[in-house]
C-alpha positions in Angstrom: 25.6 24.6 1.2 27.3 26.2 -1.9 30.1 28.6 -1.7 27.9 31.5 -2.3 25.6 30.5 0.7 26.4 30.8 4.4 22.9 29.4 5.3 21.0 26.2 4.7 17.9 25.2 3.0 16.5 22.0 4.6 14.1 19.9 2.9 12.4 17.0 5.0 11.1 14.5 2.3 10.1 10.9 1.8 11.1 8.2 -0.7 8.7 8.0 -3.5 6.8 11.3 -2.6 6.1 13.2 -5.8 5.5 16.5 -4.2 8.9 16.3 -2.4 10.5 15.5 -5.9 8.7 18.6 -7.4 9.8 20.9 -4.6 13.5 19.6 -4.9 13.2 20.2 -8.6 12.2 23.7 -8.3 15.1 24.6 -6.0 17.5 22.8 -8.3 16.1 24.6 -11.3 16.6 27.8 -9.4 20.1 26.9 -8.5 19.6 26.9 -4.7 21.5 24.3 -3.0 19.5 22.3 -0.4 20.0 19.4 2.1 17.6 16.7 1.7 16.5 14.6 4.9 14.5 11.6 3.9 12.6 11.0 7.1 11.9 7.3 6.1 15.7 6.8 6.5 15.6 7.8 10.2 14.3 6.7 13.5 10.6 7.9 14.1 12.0 10.5 16.4 12.8 12.6 13.5 9.4 12.3 12.0 8.0 13.4 15.4 10.4 16.4 15.6 9.2 17.7 12.1 5.6 17.4 13.3 6.3 19.1 16.5 8.2 22.0 14.8 5.8 22.4 11.8 2.5 21.3 13.2 2.2 19.1 10.0 2.1 15.4 9.3 2.8 15.9 5.6 6.0 16.0 3.5 7.7 17.8 2.1 8.5 20.5 4.8 11.0 23.3 3.9 13.2 25.5 5.9 15.4 28.4 4.8 17.6 28.7 7.9 14.9 29.4 10.6 12.3 30.6 8.2 9.6 27.9 7.7 8.1 27.8 4.3 5.8 24.9 4.4 5.4 22.3 1.7 5.6 22.2 -2.0 2.6 24.4 -2.6 3.7 27.2 -0.4 7.3 27.0 -2.0 5.8 27.6 -5.4 3.8 30.5 -4.0 6.9 32.1 -2.5 8.9 31.7 -5.7 6.1 33.6 -7.5 6.5 36.4 -4.9 9.7 38.1 -6.2 10.1 40.4 -3.3 9.8 37.6 -0.6 11.9 35.2 -2.6 14.7 37.8 -2.9 14.5 38.4 0.9 14.9 34.5 1.5 17.8 34.2 -0.9 19.5 37.1 0.5 19.1 35.6 4.1 20.7 32.3 3.3 23.5 34.0 1.3 24.5 36.1 4.2 23.5 34.3 7.4 24.4 30.9 8.7 21.8 28.9 10.5 21.0 30.2 13.9 20.0 28.3 17.1 16.2 28.6 15.9 16.9 26.7 12.6 16.4 22.8 12.6 19.4 20.9 13.2 20.4 17.9 10.8 19.5 14.6 12.3 22.4 12.6 13.9 23.7 9.8 11.8 23.1 7.5 14.8 19.3 7.9 14.1 19.7 6.3 10.6 18.0 3.1 10.2 19.9 2.0 7.3 17.1 1.8 4.6 19.4 2.2 1.7 19.4 0.8 -1.8 22.0 -1.8 -0.9 20.3 -2.8 2.3 16.9 -3.3 0.4 18.7 -5.3 -2.1 20.5 -7.4 0.3 17.4 -8.1 2.3 15.5 -9.1 -0.8 18.2 -11.4 -1.8 18.2 -12.9 1.6 14.4 -13.5 1.3 14.7 -15.0 -2.2 17.5 -17.3 -1.0 14.8 -19.4 1.0 14.6 -23.0 2.3 12.6 -25.3 0.1 9.5 -26.7 1.7 9.6 -30.5 2.4 6.3 -30.9 0.2 7.9 -29.4 -2.8 9.0 -32.8 -4.0 5.5 -34.2 -3.8 4.4 -31.4 -6.1 7.0 -32.5 -8.6 5.7 -36.0 -8.4 2.0 -34.9 -8.9 3.0 -33.0 -12.1 4.1 -36.4 -13.8 1.4 -38.5 -11.9 -1.3 -38.2 -14.7 -3.9 -36.9 -12.6 -3.8 -33.5 -13.9 -6.3 -32.8 -16.6 -9.0 -30.5 -17.8 -12.3 -31.1 -16.1 -15.8 -29.8 -16.5 -17.4 -27.9 -13.6 -20.9 -27.0 -14.8 -20.8 -25.1 -18.1 -16.9 -24.2 -17.4 -14.0 -26.1 -18.3 -11.5 -25.9 -15.5 -8.0 -26.5 -17.1 -5.2 -28.4 -15.4 -7.0 -29.5 -12.3 -7.4 -32.8 -10.5 -10.2 -34.2 -8.1 -9.6 -34.9 -4.5 -10.7 -38.5 -5.4 -7.9 -38.9 -8.1 -5.3 -37.6 -5.8 -6.3 -39.9 -3.0 -6.2 -42.9 -5.5 -2.8 -42.0 -6.7 -1.2 -41.5 -3.2 -2.7 -44.9 -2.0 -1.2 -46.6 -5.1 2.1 -44.7 -5.4 3.0 -44.4 -1.9 1.2 -47.4 -0.5 -1.0 -45.1 1.9 -4.4 -45.8 3.4 -7.2 -43.5 2.5 -6.8 -41.5 5.7 -3.2 -40.9 5.2 -3.6 -40.0 1.7 -6.4 -37.4 2.3 -4.1 -35.9 5.0 -1.5 -35.4 2.4 -3.9 -33.4 0.3 -4.9 -31.4 3.4 -1.1 -30.6 3.8 -0.7 -29.5 0.4 -3.8 -27.2 0.7 -2.7 -25.8 4.1 0.8 -25.2 2.9 -0.6 -23.4 -0.3 0.9 -25.6 -3.0 -2.8 -26.3 -4.1 -6.0 -24.5 -3.9 -9.6 -25.3 -4.2 -11.2 -24.1 -7.6 -14.4 -23.1 -5.9 -12.7 -21.8 -2.7 -14.3 -24.3 -0.5 -12.6 -25.0 2.8 -10.6 -28.2 3.3 -9.5 -31.2 1.2 -11.7 -34.2 0.9 -11.8 -37.6 -1.1 -14.4 -36.2 -3.4 -15.1 -34.8 -6.8 -14.1 -31.3 -5.8 -11.5 -29.8 -8.0 -8.1 -28.6 -7.0 -5.3 -26.9 -8.9 -1.6 -26.5 -8.3 -1.0 -22.9 -7.4 1.7 -22.6 -10.2 -0.9 -23.6 -12.7 -3.4 -20.8 -11.8 -4.9 -19.4 -14.8 -6.5 -16.3 -13.5 -4.1 -13.9 -14.6 -2.6 -13.1 -11.1 0.5 -10.8 -11.4 2.6 -13.0 -9.3 1.7 -16.1 -10.9 4.7 -18.7 -11.1 6.4 -21.5 -9.4 7.9 -21.3 -5.8 8.9 -24.0 -3.5 9.8 -21.8 -0.5 8.8 -22.3 3.1 5.9 -20.0 4.1 7.0 -16.3 5.1 5.9 -14.1 7.9 3.2 -11.6 7.1 5.2 -8.7 8.8 8.4 -9.4 6.9 7.2 -10.1 3.4 4.5 -7.3 3.3 6.8 -4.7 4.4 9.7 -5.8 2.2 7.5 -6.0 -0.8 6.1 -2.5 -0.1 9.5 -1.0 0.5 11.2 -2.4 -2.6 8.3 -1.5 -5.0 8.3 2.1 -3.6 12.2 2.3 -4.2 11.7 1.1 -7.6 8.8 3.7 -8.2 10.9 6.6 -6.8 13.9 5.8 -9.1 11.7 6.3 -12.1 9.9 9.4 -10.8 10.4 12.3 -13.3 12.6 15.1 -11.9 9.5 17.3 -11.2 7.5 14.7 -9.6 4.7 14.7 -12.1 5.3 11.5 -14.1 6.3 8.0 -13.6 8.3 6.0 -16.3 6.4 2.7 -16.0 8.0 1.5 -19.2 11.3 2.1 -17.6 10.4 0.3 -14.4 9.2 -2.7 -16.5 12.8 -3.3 -17.9 14.7 -2.5 -14.7 16.5 -5.2 -12.7 15.1 -3.9 -9.5 11.5 -4.6 -10.7 12.6 -8.1 -11.8 13.8 -8.7 -8.2 10.3 -7.5 -6.9 8.5 -9.9 -9.1 10.5 -12.7 -7.8 9.8 -11.7 -4.4 6.0 -11.3 -5.0 6.0 -15.1 -5.7 6.5 -15.8 -2.0 3.0 -14.3 -1.3 1.6 -17.6 -2.5 2.6 -19.3 0.6 2.3 -16.6 3.3 0.5 -17.5 6.4 -2.4 -15.0 6.6 -5.5 -16.8 8.3 -3.7 -16.9 11.8 -2.3 -13.4 11.5 -3.5 -10.8 14.3 -5.7 -7.9 13.2 -2.6 -5.4 13.4 -0.6 -7.9 11.2 -3.4 -8.1 8.7 -3.9 -4.4 8.6 -0.2 -3.7 7.9 0.3 -6.7 5.7 -2.7 -6.0 3.4 -2.2 -2.3 3.3 1.4 -2.8 2.1 0.5 -5.4 -0.4 -2.5 -3.5 -1.9 -0.3 -0.5 -2.5 2.4 -2.6 -4.1 -0.1 -4.4 -6.3 -1.5 -0.9 -7.6 2.1 0.0 -8.7 2.8 -3.5 -10.1 -0.4 -3.4 -12.2 0.3 0.0 -13.5 3.8 -1.1 -14.6 2.6 -4.4 -16.5 -0.8 -3.4 -17.6 -0.7 0.4 -17.6 -2.8 2.8 -15.7 -6.7 2.8 -16.3 -8.0 5.7 -18.2 -11.7 5.6 -18.2 -14.5 4.2 -15.8 -14.7 0.8 -17.6 -11.0 0.3 -17.3 -11.0 1.3 -13.7 -13.7 -1.2 -12.9 -11.6 -3.9 -14.5 -8.5 -2.8 -12.9 -9.9 -3.0 -9.3 -11.5 -6.3 -10.0 -9.1 -8.1 -12.3 -5.6 -7.1 -10.8 -4.9 -9.9 -8.5 -2.2 -11.5 -6.5 -2.1 -15.0 -5.2 -1.9 -14.6 -1.3 -1.8 -17.6 1.1 -3.0 -19.9 -1.6 -6.0 -17.8 -2.5 -6.7 -15.0 -5.2 -7.3 -11.6 -4.1 -8.1 -8.7 -6.3 -7.7 -5.1 -5.3 -11.6 -5.1 -4.4 -11.1 -8.2 -2.4 -8.3 -6.7 -0.2 -10.1 -3.5 0.2 -13.7 -4.6 0.8 -13.3 -8.1 1.7 -10.5 -8.2 4.1 -9.9 -4.4 5.3 -13.3 -3.3 5.5 -14.6 -6.5 6.9 -16.5 -8.0 4.1 -18.5 -5.1 3.2 -19.9 -4.2 -0.2 -17.8 -1.7 -2.1 -18.8 0.8 -4.5 -21.4 -0.6 -7.1 -21.2 -4.0 -5.6 -24.4 -6.1 -5.3 -23.0 -8.9 -3.1 -20.4 -8.9 -0.2 -16.9 -10.0 -1.6 -16.7 -13.3 0.5 -19.6 -15.9 1.2 -19.3 -17.7 4.5 -18.1 -20.8 2.8 -15.3 -18.9 1.2 -11.7 -19.8 2.4 -11.0 -15.9 2.3 -13.9 -15.3 4.8 -11.6 -16.3 7.7 -9.0 -13.9 6.7 -11.1 -10.8 6.6 -11.0 -8.5 9.6 -13.8 -9.0 12.1 -14.5 -5.3 12.3 -13.9 -2.6 9.5 -11.1 -0.1 10.0 -12.0 3.5 8.6 -8.4 4.6 8.8 -7.5 2.4 5.9 -8.9 4.8 3.5 -6.0 7.2 3.9 -3.3 4.4 3.6 -4.3 2.7 0.4 -2.2 4.5 -2.0 -1.7 8.3 -1.7 -5.0 10.2 -1.5 -3.8 13.6 -0.5 -1.9 16.3 -2.4 1.0 16.1 -0.1 2.2 12.5 0.7 1.5 11.0 3.9 4.7 10.6 6.1 4.5 6.9 6.3 4.8 4.8 3.1 5.2 1.2 4.7 3.2 -0.1 7.8 4.3 -2.4 10.5 2.1 -4.4 12.8 3.9 -2.9 15.7 2.3 0.5 15.9 0.1 0.1 12.8 -2.8 2.2 14.5 -0.6 5.2 15.3 0.8 4.9 11.8 -2.6 5.0 10.3 -3.7 7.9 12.5 -0.8 10.0 11.2 -1.6 9.1 7.7 -5.3 10.2 8.3 -4.2 13.5 10.0 -1.9 14.1 6.8 -4.8 13.6 4.6 -7.5 15.7 6.7 -5.2 18.7 6.9 -4.9 18.8 3.1 -7.2 20.0 0.3 -9.5 17.2 0.8 -11.2 18.7 3.8 -12.2 22.3 3.0 -14.4 24.3 5.6 -15.8 27.9 4.9 -17.1 29.0 8.1 -18.8 32.0 6.6 -20.9 30.1 4.1 -21.3 27.2 6.5 -20.2 24.7 4.0 -17.9 21.6 4.3 -16.3 20.3 1.1 -14.9 16.7 1.3 -13.1 14.0 -0.8 -15.4 11.8 -2.7 -13.8 9.1 -0.7 -16.0 10.1 2.2 -19.1 9.8 0.1 -18.3 6.4 -1.4 -17.6 4.9 2.0 -19.8 7.0 4.4 -21.0 3.8 5.9 -17.5 3.4 7.5 -17.8 6.8 9.1 -21.2 6.3 10.8 -23.5 6.5 7.8 -24.7 10.4 8.3 -23.2 13.6 7.5 -23.2 14.4 11.1 -21.4 11.2 12.2 -19.0 11.7 9.3 -18.0 15.4 10.3 -17.8 14.2 14.0 -15.3 11.4 12.9 -13.2 13.9 11.0 -13.1 16.3 14.0 -12.1 13.6 16.4 -9.2 12.6 13.9 -7.8 15.9 12.7 -4.7 17.5 14.4 -5.2 20.6 16.4 -5.7 23.6 13.8 -8.0 26.4 13.0 -9.6 24.3 10.3 -10.4 21.8 13.1 -11.8 24.5 15.4 -14.1 25.7 12.6 -15.4 22.3 11.8 -16.2 21.6 15.3 -17.9 24.9 15.7 -20.0 24.2 12.6 -20.7 20.6 13.7 -22.0 21.9 17.1 -24.2 24.4 15.5 -25.8 21.8 13.2 -26.1 24.4 10.5 -23.9 23.4 7.6 -24.0 21.6 4.3 -21.8 19.1 3.1 -20.9 18.4 -0.5 -18.2 16.3 -2.1 -15.3 17.4 -4.3 -14.9 15.9 -7.8 -12.5 12.9 -7.8 -9.4 13.5 -10.0 -8.6 10.1 -11.8 -5.8 11.6 -13.8 -2.8 9.4 -13.9 0.8 10.3 -13.6 2.2 8.0 -16.4 
């Protein structure tokens, strides 16, 4: 610590956490030196130690020597209390950390998630092996079969029929019909082409297909790629880590605003955009439930930031509707909007807020990708819903359920669940009203689910007492849609 301080202020934080940055900004403004421990740079044992010491799953967590302050909200309250603040400053000026103060994590526990490591990993992924079918795609471009076609009242630009493709392959490659059709199926399975109406399989018919690079839907990762398919685990986590790193660089000093314009011009974001192209050919249909959960949560959160950068955050209800329905990625050869990912895949093809129909029909190729059973915990992992950031920002298939439970605990212990034992009221985030179906469909089942998934605390004890009595009233908090741009 500084020359005038014998003690230590320790801040446990997380990359990209606005509340962590706000707390550190306050300390810097007040000329209080501190040691920052970013827990995502360390083995999970450090995260577990913080939880055991504080009883909290959120960050930041702040210590003045052995005196536990709490998070950013608690820090701001202490700063306003001049007498208590003076005592804390006097303590760290005069006294070195004692045995009760948390120790700094050992360097051996670092996992090497540095800027240079991220860049090197991303560069490695960009330097991919070209797929053997990439040459055939080049030949199709100059074959003359790609044209504009009518499909009902719509014109489908730069498409070709299965029949024209088979005829071309039979003539140009001297193949029989079966072999030519199989080549089309290979292109479809390898996600170089997609069926315009999302039907499953390639056929020698008038069904229309389009090269993925010619997609005209406005997908944010539209473009050309010839890479071999990537694994869902590796690509999804790398995308999320990279976009979070970019996001954190351009977060204001007080943690309240993001310079989206600065992000759009950065070299890091250009690297992310190139990496996002590899989503075109990622294999998702055969992934396990755990792999799909981790991958689609990571990709959803990355897409939200990507969309805010290139399109700007939505500012009203109509813009929000368009944002969640129109912001899309090409994933595994198919188009997925934010709505498709959340309600179609992660909620097991359930109707979302304001939706008349389910996202995917049975004949839709994306139907096979959807989870067989919905997962309520995803609501606490899709972007940051709590005032304190959850301690996990990326998810991996190995241990994803534990990670999701930790994210839920962080959300539930915050101000999105308020219990007034005297008045017999429970105030909950609007998320619980919008998706009550996922938590059992009734107020009673909802409160029971929350009790079962909260960490041990006084608030949990009070909530369980109210739930057991059956005499309580639930209402839902106003949702704050304000943006941080």
